[in-house]
N, C-alpha and C positions, 0 to 999 in steps of 0.2 A: 145229813152226812156224805159225803162224796167218794164215790171210789175210783179206779179205772180197770177197766177189762184189761189185764195184761196177757191172758194166755187159755186156748180152751185146757180140761185135764182129757191123761191120756199119754199114750208111748209113742215113741218115736215112728210107728207105721200105725196105729192106732187111734182117732182122737174121741172124744167122746161130746159130742153138739152140746149136748143141755147142759153140762157140767165147766163151771168157767173157774179159770184162778183172780182174784180180785185184793187190788192195792186197794185199802181206804187211806183217805186222808190222813195225818199226822196221830199215823198209829206208825208204830218201829216195832213194838215185839210183841212176845206169843201172848203175853201176858195180856196187852191192852188189845188185843185181837180176840180171845177168848171170850171178852163180855160180847163179842157183835154175835154170836152162833144163836141163832134161831131168830133174826132178824127179817126183813123183806127188804129184797133187792128190787129195782126197779129199770130197767130199760127204753127209752123210749127211741121207736124209729125215724131216721131223718128226712122219712117223707113228710111233703109237704104239701099235698094233697089229704090225706089218712092217715095223720099219725097215729101209732097203734103202740102198745103197753107190752111186754114180755116179763113178765114177774115170777121172781126166783126166793129162795130161802138161803143163807146160810147153815152151812151142813158142818163147818170143820174148820181149824186153823192148816196153813200150807206153809209148812218151811217155821224158822225160827224169827223173821224179820216183818210178823207182822201180818203177811197176804194170807187169801181165805176161800175157801172154799163155795163157791154156790154152783146151787141145782135150781135150776131153769124149770121151767113147765111146758116148756117144745126147743127145741133145737134153734143156738142162736146163730146168723149170718156171719159169714167172716167179716164183715164190714164192721160189725161190733169192738170186732178188737184195736185195745185202745181210747176208747171213746170211753165217754162218764156216765155212770151210774147212780141212782140217789139208795140211799141206806134208810132206809127207815125203822 
């Protein structure tokens, strides 16, 4: 399953670099998103020389429209916003 990173989690002034909000494909309700909690999320860097992967885990549902919160193992770069992730 694929998803899109929509935002970093945080307040207006302080963003948490290792926590993101992800909207999964074909998930439009909170009940459907609850089934994804605990799954692994992988983001690949766009580097052509040495592509690396940053992995994270879905921790909770975010809101009522099927978005989920992901806790990554390290901070995500700003270029990751709007890109695709793989949900396993």
